[in-house]
BAZA-789732 format. One record per atom (N, C-alpha, C): residue in one letter; x, y, z. Coordinates in steps of 0.02 Angstrom, whole numbers, padded with zeros to 5 digits, always signed. Layout:
! residues N
AXYZ/...
//
This chain:
! residues 292
M-01210+03465+01748/M-01251+03393+01734/M-01224+03329+01796/P-01257+03299+01799/P-01223+03254+01867/P-01181+03223+01801/D-01134+03168+01862/D-01088+03129+01857/D-01113+03063+01822/P-01088+03036+01749/P-01153+02950+01734/P-01088+02916+01777/P-01147+02857+01796/P-01114+02818+01837/P-01040+02779+01843/S-01020+02773+01771/S-00982+02741+01750/S-00897+02800+01788/L-00890+02859+01764/L-00867+02905+01794/L-00860+02902+01889/V-00913+02876+01906/V-00906+02893+01966/V-00882+02813+02014/D-00899+02779+01968/D-00869+02712+02004/D-00797+02694+01978/L-00754+02747+01922/L-00710+02749+01908/L-00646+02780+01974/R-00687+02825+02003/R-00673+02883+02032/R-00673+02836+02115/R-00684+02794+02101/R-00692+02759+02200/R-00649+02723+02197/R-00633+02681+02116/R-00615+02640+02121/R-00503+02648+02118/V-00532+02726+02076/V-00424+02765+02077/V-00403+02776+02152/E-00464+02809+02187/E-00468+02833+02243/E-00435+02762+02306/K-00439+02723+02297/K-00449+02643+02333/K-00379+02623+02304/M-00338+02636+02240/M-00266+02625+02207/M-00213+02635+02304/P-00171+02623+02266/P-00115+02597+02353/P-00077+02673+02307/K-00074+02730+02361/K-00011+02753+02349/K+00042+02733+02332/I+00087+02752+02293/I+00152+02722+02298/I+00203+02795+02257/D+00278+02785+02301/D+00326+02807+02278/D+00355+02824+02195/L+00361+02854+02136/L+00416+02844+02091/L+00436+02776+02080/P+00529+02793+02128/P+00555+02726+02120/P+00540+02682+02133/E+00459+02668+02187/E+00432+02577+02192/E+00389+02588+02114/L+00350+02630+02070/L+00340+02598+02024/L+00372+02584+01941/V+00456+02613+01955/V+00487+02588+01908/V+00528+02534+01921/L+00539+02496+01974/L+00553+02450+02023/L+00495+02393+01969/E+00439+02411+01998/E+00372+02361+01981/E+00390+02327+01901/V+00406+02417+01863/V+00381+02406+01815/V+00452+02360+01775/M+00505+02371+01805/M+00561+02320+01819/M+00569+02259+01828/S+00517+02236+01864/S+00494+02160+01878/S+00478+02107+01825/W+00420+02177+01796/W+00386+02141+01748/W+00417+02128+01670/H+00476+02163+01672/H+00507+02175+01607/H+00579+02148+01625/P+00614+02082+01646/P+00663+02081+01642/P+00710+02100+01615/D+00687+02109+01533/D+00751+02120+01471/D+00780+02197+01472/F+00716+02242+01514/F+00753+02314+01524/F+00821+02319+01583/V+00808+02284+01612/V+00886+02287+01670/V+00946+02266+01634/E+00947+02225+01582/E+00981+02185+01532/E+01018+02214+01516/A+00955+02259+01473/A+01008+02322+01401/A+01045+02349+01458/F+01056+02375+01529/F+01088+02401+01538/F+01157+02374+01544/T+01204+02383+01479/T+01266+02306+01505/T+01357+02375+01512/H+01386+02358+01541/H+01444+02366+01570/H+01478+02398+01493/V+01520+02465+01490/V+01541+02509+01432/V+01609+02442+01406/S+01630+02419+01432/S+01682+02339+01423/S+01668+02316+01390/G+01608+02288+01401/G+01573+02232+01339/G+01590+02173+01391/N+01604+02191+01436/N+01604+02116+01510/N+01552+02118+01515/D+01542+02037+01549/D+01474+02002+01560/D+01448+02024+01642/A+01513+02029+01656/A+01519+02025+01752/A+01449+02091+01757/R+01403+02078+01791/R+01371+02124+01813/R+01370+02149+01920/V+01372+02207+01926/V+01365+02204+01992/V+01311+02199+02033/A+01294+02159+02083/A+01211+02161+02115/A+01174+02215+02121/D+01109+02178+02111/D+01072+02247+02105/D+01083+02295+02084/L+01097+02282+02015/L+01108+02321+01952/L+01034+02365+01964/G+00994+02315+01952/G+00914+02356+01928/G+00887+02418+01995/L+00920+02404+02054/L+00907+02470+02099/L+00930+02536+02096/S+01000+02498+02061/S+01035+02573+02059/S+01012+02603+02024/V+00995+02601+01954/V+00977+02606+01897/V+00926+02645+01887/A+00828+02613+01943/A+00805+02619+01944/A+00802+02705+01980/A+00849+02687+02012/A+00885+02782+02078/A+00900+02830+02024/L+00944+02779+01968/L+00992+02851+01925/L+00912+02879+01850/L+00878+02842+01846/L+00828+02834+01813/L+00778+02930+01842/C+00760+02875+01932/C+00707+02924+01961/C+00779+03006+01959/S+00828+03004+01981/S+00850+03071+01995/S+00853+03095+01934/Y+00880+03066+01877/Y+00871+03106+01787/Y+00812+03142+01774/A+00752+03107+01800/A+00655+03129+01770/A+00666+03190+01822/M+00683+03185+01893/M+00642+03241+01947/M+00722+03296+01919/N+00773+03288+01915/N+00828+03335+01904/N+00837+03337+01970/V+00860+03321+02034/V+00863+03306+02088/V+00936+03311+02097/G+00970+03273+02064/G+01035+03251+02076/G+01046+03188+02138/F+01092+03149+02154/F+01108+03089+02168/F+01098+03096+02231/K+01081+03144+02278/K+01089+03170+02355/K+01011+03125+02357/A+00947+03141+02336/A+00876+03136+02335/A+00896+03062+02318/V+00926+03023+02298/V+00916+02954+02301/V+00958+02901+02330/A+00988+02928+02369/A+01046+02889+02365/A+01040+02863+02451/G+01040+02805+02471/G+01020+02764+02526/G+01094+02753+02573/P+01102+02763+02626/P+01168+02730+02661/P+01164+02668+02669/G+01092+02652+02719/G+01083+02579+02712/G+01087+02523+02663/A+01085+02564+02595/A+01091+02481+02558/A+01142+02511+02510/A+01197+02462+02501/A+01265+02457+02465/A+01215+02467+02377/A+01176+02475+02347/A+01173+02468+02283/A+01137+02557+02280/L+01147+02577+02342/L+01097+02659+02355/L+01159+02700+02364/T+01231+02674+02381/T+01271+02732+02392/T+01296+02767+02330/R+01319+02816+02345/R+01359+02867+02314/R+01404+02845+02271/D+01438+02818+02311/D+01493+02766+02266/D+01466+02734+02213/R+01446+02713+02218/R+01386+02676+02185/R+01352+02672+02145/L+01317+02747+02136/L+01265+02739+02083/L+01337+02794+02050/H+01370+02824+02061/H+01402+02845+02017/H+01455+02824+01974/H+01468+02747+02004/H+01506+02687+01968/H+01460+02660+01923/V+01390+02654+01915/V+01364+02629+01862/V+01346+02666+01829/D+01327+02779+01831/D+01297+02825+01795/D+01364+02811+01735/Q+01418+02787+01749/Q+01469+02797+01743/Q+01509+02721+01680/N+01469+02695+01697/N+01473+02624+01669/N+01429+02586+01632/Y+01361+02602+01637/Y+01317+02579+01635/Y+01279+02611+01588/V+01267+02661+01625/V+01187+02731+01567/V+01234+02778+01520/R+01215+02770+01491/R+01248+02763+01423/R+01188+02796+01352/F+01189+02830+01320/F+01151+02841+01243/F+01118+02779+01229/E+01161+02721+01210/E+01147+02647+01185/E+01113+02604+01240/T+01114+02616+01274/T+01100+02600+01331/T+01032+02592+01349/L+01012+02684+01362/L+00947+02696+01359/L+00896+02673+01301/A+00925+02685+01225/A+00903+02668+01188/A+00868+02591+01195/A+00926+02544+01194/A+00909+02470+01209/A+00846+02459+01239/A+00844+02517+01289/A+00788+02500+01363/A+00710+02516+01341/N+00745+02573+01308/N+00684+02602+01283/N+00608+02565+01268/S+00669+02528+01189/S+00646+02483+01160/S+00622+02436+01202/V+00619+02411+01223/V+00581+02362+01290/V+00529+02392+01328/L+00528+02448+01334/L+00483+02466+01347/L+00424+02497+01298/V+00430+02525+01224/V+00413+02517+01167/V+00353+02454+01149/K+00412+02411+01154/K+00358+02328+01141/K+00315+02315+01188/A+00329+02297+01257/A+00292+02319+01314/A+00215+02359+01308/Q+00205+02419+01303/Q+00156+02461+01278/Q+00122+02433+01216/A+00152+02416+01173/A+00106+02395+01110/A+00077+02329+01129/E+00081+02306+01180/E+00036+02240+01192/E-00011+02231+01249/I-00012+02303+01225/I-00067+02329+01321/I-00131+02333+01268/G-00204+02300+01285/G-00249+02315+01253/G-00254+02372+01231/L-00266+02420+01299/L-00274+02504+01289/L-00222+02537+01237/A-00190+02509+01237/A-00129+02556+01194/A-00156+02520+01108/G-00171+02463+01093/G-00210+02443+01036/G-00280+02461+01011/E-00288+02511+01064/E-00374+02549+01030/E-00352+02593+01003/W-00313+02611+01041/W-00276+02700+01009/W-00250+02700+00945/G-00218+02646+00939/G-00185+02655+00848/G-00154+02579+00847/G-00134+02574+00796/G-00087+02513+00787/G-00011+02527+00777/G+00010+02568+00783/G+00069+02583+00795/G+00122+02632+00735/L+00072+02625+00673/L+00067+02658+00621/L+00080+02741+00626/V+00059+02755+00636/V+00077+02829+00649/V+00087+02857+00678/A+00137+02914+00660/A+00169+02974+00738/A+00188+03021+00703/S+00202+03064+00777/S+00193+03137+00740/S+00272+03130+00757/V+00289+03217+00767/V+00365+03248+00777/V+00353+03292+00794/D+00352+03343+00855/D+00339+03385+00876/D+00383+03411+00932/G+00419+03482+00941/G+00469+03504+00969/G+00440+03542+01050/M+00481+03531+01094/M+00474+03568+01171/M+00516+03602+01200/R+00501+03681+01215/R+00554+03732+01239/R+00555+03728+01286/F+00640+03718+01321/F+00647+03723+01385/F+00692+03771+01422/V+00704+03812+01455/V+00741+03850+01469/V+00801+03819+01505/V+00844+03840+01498/V+00916+03785+01528/V+00926+03842+01581/P+00943+03804+01636/P+00965+03894+01699/P+01013+03892+01703/V+01072+03828+01691/V+01162+03837+01692/V+01163+03887+01627/R+01249+03896+01634/R+01242+03913+01594/R+01311+03849+01559/T+01301+03835+01509/T+01322+03781+01432/T+01327+03813+01389/I+01370+03795+01333/I+01368+03782+01264/I+01295+03771+01234/H+01265+03745+01259/H+01231+03684+01220/H+01148+03720+01232/A+01166+03794+01257/A+01079+03827+01246/A+01096+03906+01202/R+01034+03908+01166/R+01034+03966+01135/R+01016+04021+01156/P+00998+04064+01135/P+00957+04151+01164/P+00895+04147+01115/N+00850+04164+01168/N+00784+04180+01112/N+00725+04216+01153/P+00722+04275+01140/P+00682+04299+01197/P+00618+04298+01184/K+00587+04261+01140/K+00510+04238+01127/K+00505+04192+01173/Y+00552+04114+01162/Y+00508+04078+01205/Y+00573+04083+01273/F+00624+04108+01295/F+00674+04127+01354/F+00662+04172+01386/G+00642+04209+01346/G+00669+04282+01380/G+00727+04310+01380/R+00765+04333+01440/R+00828+04353+01431/R+00878+04286+01461/K+00844+04217+01470/K+00870+04197+01486/K+00897+04121+01395/R+00945+04070+01408/R+00928+04005+01364/R+00895+03977+01374/G+00893+03921+01311/G+00870+03860+01313/G+00895+03813+01256/I+00828+03752+01263/I+00846+03712+01204/I+00772+03677+01193/T+00785+03654+01127/T+00746+03593+01102/T+00727+03537+01087/W+00671+03503+01143/W+00675+03456+01128/W+00634+03416+01085/L+00632+03372+01032/L+00601+03368+00971/L+00598+03288+00980/N+00527+03270+00988/N+00501+03209+00997/N+00465+03168+00958/M+00462+03123+00939/M+00413+03054+00896/M+00409+03033+00939/L+00317+03021+00952/L+00260+02998+00973/L+00226+02949+00933/N+00221+02878+00949/N+00156+02848+00903/N+00084+02859+00920/D+00067+02827+00901/D-00016+02835+00916/D-00047+02797+00963/Q+00018+02751+01011/Q+00015+02696+01045/Q+00019+02731+01129/S+00047+02804+01121/S+00070+02841+01165/S+00140+02818+01186/A+00197+02803+01118/A+00264+02763+01157/A+00297+02842+01103/G+00361+02856+01151/G+00420+02900+01113/G+00445+02837+01087/L+00484+02837+01012/L+00522+02824+00978/L+00561+02822+00973/S+00580+02899+00970/S+00636+02941+00973/S+00653+03007+00977/A+00710+03038+01020/A+00695+03120+01017/A+00763+03122+01023/Q+00789+03204+01026/Q+00848+03249+00994/Q+00828+03296+01028/V+00889+03347+01057/V+00892+03373+01096/V+00951+03427+01038/L+00915+03506+01048/L+00923+03551+00990/L+00944+03612+01038/R+01004+03632+01009/R+01007+03701+01044/R+00992+03765+01004/G+00928+03791+01075/G+00904+03832+01032/G+00838+03836+01006/T+00829+03863+00945/T+00737+03842+00923/T+00751+03826+00852/P+00801+03823+00835/P+00788+03821+00760/P+00754+03760+00708/R+00754+03770+00640/R+00693+03762+00631/R+00690+03709+00632/D+00605+03637+00634/D+00634+03587+00647/D+00617+03558+00566/S+00634+03547+00523/S+00611+03519+00465/S+00678+03504+00467/L+00728+03490+00454/L+00806+03453+00416/L+00801+03389+00494/H+00800+03425+00555/H+00799+03385+00611/H+00755+03329+00629/T+00679+03357+00597/T+00620+03303+00589/T+00666+03244+00562/V+00697+03228+00475/V+00708+03170+00480/V+00745+03140+00497/D+00796+03164+00561/D+00857+03134+00556/D+00819+03107+00640/V+00773+03114+00693/V+00727+03110+00751/V+00676+03038+00686/V+00652+03063+00647/V+00619+02978+00604/V+00668+02922+00611/L+00715+02927+00574/L+00753+02911+00557/L+00822+02848+00624/S+00801+02895+00655/S+00857+02848+00716/S+00798+02813+00785/Q+00735+02808+00762/Q+00697+02799+00806/Q+00710+02713+00836/H+00732+02702+00892/H+00717+02655+00938/H+00668+02626+00950/G+00670+02554+00925/G+00619+02498+00931/G+00549+02530+00926/G+00482+02488+00912/G+00443+02488+00903/G+00424+02457+00826/K+00359+02459+00821/K+00341+02457+00739/K+00362+02526+00710/V+00406+02527+00648/V+00408+02605+00585/V+00357+02614+00564/P+00338+02680+00581/P+00255+02707+00570/P+00277+02737+00479/E+00220+02717+00469/E+00195+02725+00416/E+00182+02782+00369/A+00174+02809+00431/A+00161+02923+00427/A+00161+02937+00444/I+00172+03026+00452/I+00219+03064+00514/I+00184+03116+00481/I+00169+03153+00561/I+00132+03201+00547/I+00169+03249+00600/T+00165+03312+00574/T+00202+03356+00608/T+00149+03444+00587/D+00201+03488+00631/D+00162+03560+00623/D+00198+03596+00581/T+00173+03665+00555/T+00201+03690+00501/T+00281+03710+00503/G+00301+03717+00574/G+00371+03716+00583/G+00414+03642+00560/S+00386+03603+00544/S+00424+03546+00520/S+00412+03542+00448/Y+00383+03584+00424/Y+00382+03565+00338/Y+00415+03625+00301/S+00452+03571+00241/S+00490+03621+00187/S+00484+03582+00128/D+00472+03623+00071/D+00485+03544-00006/D+00547+03505+00012/I+00575+03523+00024/I+00649+03471+00031/I+00629+03398+00078/V+00604+03436+00142/V+00592+03372+00190/V+00529+03348+00174/F+00488+03362+00112/F+00448+03326+00082/F+00467+03274+00050/G+00495+03303+00017/G+00546+03231-00037/G+00578+03192-00009/L+00599+03231+00062/L+00660+03181+00092/L+00621+03094+00138/F+00536+03122+00164/F+00515+03091+00155/F+00482+03010+00099/H+00466+03061+00049/H+00453+03006+00019/H+00511+02969+00002/L+00557+02977-00034/L+00627+02949-00038/L+00620+02882-00003/T+00628+02909+00064/T+00632+02880+00120/T+00602+02815+00143/G+00530+02829+00090/G+00476+02787+00129/G+00435+02796+00162/Y+00416+02859+00183/Y+00352+02880+00241/Y+00291+02914+00184/Q+00244+02903+00215/Q+00199+02962+00210/Q+00205+03046+00250/Y+00209+03082+00207/Y+00218+03154+00266/Y+00174+03179+00256/R+00132+03183+00305/R+00076+03228+00318/R+00068+03299+00360/P+00092+03351+00363/P+00115+03377+00385/P+00049+03446+00395/E+00037+03467+00465/E-00037+03507+00471/E-00017+03579+00458/L-00009+03602+00400/L+00030+03660+00355/L-00043+03730+00392/A-00047+03763+00426/A-00068+03818+00427/A-00075+03886+00373/N-00117+03927+00361/N-00121+03972+00327/N-00117+03917+00244/L-00144+03849+00245/L-00149+03838+00180/L-00177+03863+00121/P-00220+03897+00133/P-00200+03966+00075/P-00130+03991+00030/D-00108+04013+00069/D-00040+04030+00058/D+00013+03993+00030/Q+00019+03939+00062/Q+00057+03874+00049/Q+00043+03875-00049/R+00119+03841-00059/R+00134+03821-00137/R+00161+03767-00151/L+00114+03717-00173/L+00100+03660-00192/L+00131+03661-00272/W+00162+03610-00284/W+00177+03608-00382/W+00147+03534-00407/R+00096+03567-00472/R+00064+03538-00498/R+00111+03522-00568/I+00118+03451-00613/I+00141+03453-00659/I+00071+03465-00732/D+00038+03444-00738/D-00049+03464-00764/D-00070+03514-00729/P-00054+03559-00792/P-00094+03621-00783/P-00161+03620-00768/N-00212+03590-00815/N-00276+03580-00812/N-00308+03516-00757/A-00282+03530-00729/A-00291+03477-00656/A-00330+03498-00616/D-00362+03468-00579/D-00430+03510-00555/D-00398+03460-00481/Y-00392+03507-00431/Y-00385+03485-00377/Y-00416+03492-00303/G-00472+03496-00312/G-00511+03537-00287/G-00526+03572-00227/P-00503+03556-00171/P-00492+03627-00123/P-00417+03638-00097/L-00377+03600-00173/L-00291+03616-00159/L-00291+03651-00222/D-00345+03682-00264/D-00323+03700-00324/D-00286+03763-00316/R-00296+03800-00273/R-00276+03884-00216/R-00230+03868-00236/A-00183+03820-00203/A-00117+03796-00184/A-00077+03755-00207/A-00100+03737-00259/A-00074+03725-00325/A-00059+03751-00358/R-00043+03787-00350/R-00013+03872-00400/R+00051+03834-00451/G+00105+03816-00391/G+00166+03803-00417/G+00171+03742-00483/R+00198+03767-00532/R+00209+03713-00599/R+00266+03680-00619/I+00299+03623-00642/I+00332+03584-00657/I+00330+03593-00716/D+00366+03604-00762/D+00368+03628-00841/D+00384+03568-00871/I+00312+03512-00934/I+00342+03484-00952/I+00354+03492-01022/D+00325+03573-01063/D+00336+03563-01122/D+00398+03585-01129/I+00446+03634-01074/I+00493+03643-01127/I+00549+03595-01061/D+00527+03542-01035/D+00573+03496-01009/D+00619+03519-00967/I+00644+03570-00943/I+00691+03602-00892/I+00682+03544-00830/D+00629+03531-00801/D+00604+03540-00721/D+00618+03447-00725/I+00578+03434-00786/I+00554+03356-00784/I+00656+03333-00800/D+00692+03363-00831/D+00754+03334-00872/D+00797+03349-00805/R+00791+03385-00755/R+00833+03408-00697/R+00830+03319-00634/I+00762+03322-00635/I+00733+03253-00585/I+00774+03218-00628/T+00764+03185-00683/T+00791+03128-00702/T+00839+03145-00718/R+00895+03182-00702/R+00993+03196-00732/R+01011+03177-00649/H+00977+03174-00601/H+01005+03185-00528/H+00947+03137-00500/W+00920+03075-00509/W+00849+03028-00488/W+00895+02982-00476/D+00969+02966-00473/D+00997+02916-00431/D+01069+02965-00376/D+01069+03030-00374/D+01088+03034-00324/D+01042+03054-00248/M+00981+03053-00300/M+00907+03079-00237/M+00906+03005-00207/C+00921+02955-00237/C+00885+02888-00211/C+00972+02863-00164/R+01008+02882-00182/R+01105+02882-00144/R+01096+02929-00099/I+01055+02980-00072/I+01055+03014-00022/I+00987+02986+00028/A+00956+02950-00020/A+00890+02911+00037/A+00928+02847+00079/V+00978+02818+00025/V+01004+02750+00044/V+01068+02773+00109/S+01089+02837+00113/S+01131+02860+00157/S+01085+02889+00220/L+01021+02903+00203/L+00995+02920+00277/L+00978+02863+00310/H+00975+02800+00277/H+00929+02744+00281/H+01002+02697+00333/L+01058+02715+00313/L+01114+02679+00342/L+01144+02714+00393/S+01138+02819+00382/S+01204+02843+00416/S+01278+02841+00404/F+01266+02838+00335/F+01338+02844+00309/F+01317+02849+00263/V+01374+02916+00211/V+01352+02931+00153/V+01392+02878+00105/I+01346+02861+00054/I+01371+02821-00010/I+01401+02852-00065/R+01469+02853-00088/R+01504+02907-00125/R+01478+02870-00184/T+01493+02906-00252/T+01476+02892-00318/T+01549+02880-00340/S+01607+02901-00337/S+01679+02874-00340/S+01699+02802-00361/S+01674+02763-00325/S+01699+02714-00299/S+01632+02663-00266/S+01633+02612-00245/S+01589+02581-00220/S+01630+02573-00150/T+01652+02601-00124/T+01690+02572-00052/T+01641+02663-00019/D+01604+02641+00036/D+01566+02672+00092/D+01630+02721+00115/T+01593+02774+00108/T+01617+02840+00175/T+01566+02844+00230/R+01628+02825+00294/R+01563+02839+00346/R+01572+02908+00390/
//
């Protein structure tokens, strides 16, 4: 089939675009959103900032993203790109809190782009894991012959919304089952709209996770493999669930009042777990004092 005129026009315009290096792109985005650089505060809380902080931060971000070390991005002709300056900024300005704050600026900016709005409203997010081999010796990696052969690796569990913005992520040792870690990733979101629906694959599904997401106010929509072999639960044995009738073969018994009574008896504890997950510290039952 011949290329449609729209594709020919798009290809022509893309070929005319200037070729730039990755650091130049990072610096240009920084110029669009000054709050991005402002998010990198000193670890001491001091308001004083080094000169040309944005240039040093851009170099560090490129160094980490491309895994090339400081030597490849250092430039002796610029004070902001000397190795001493890069080490200083890395130790005092670049940390989890500042990266999360800077990422929230990018998530907000992404949502304001018209094309991203056509993709979705930011209320649907998916969580999935990617496996990576770790080439160096470290206690933070685990073996798994299926994914890493004779080497060790990690799982990067990432939450992405329907506007293609990364909302949260977590590095896991080896290849553990994603289920409970998925709850942690969703509840540790950094910036952007809080999604209403969470989509995962079968590896992130369990009955406990289904219940936890429901208690914390999310719609959980796992893409279940081998659905006829899954076991869902029903209260009314005579209810017709259509295509899910075969899967809904588990029964919560009302007649003998055992399972329902158990839910009622532990309802306060279940709500306490949901609040603890939202607040990131445990609510004790013995007193009104919170235990962090």
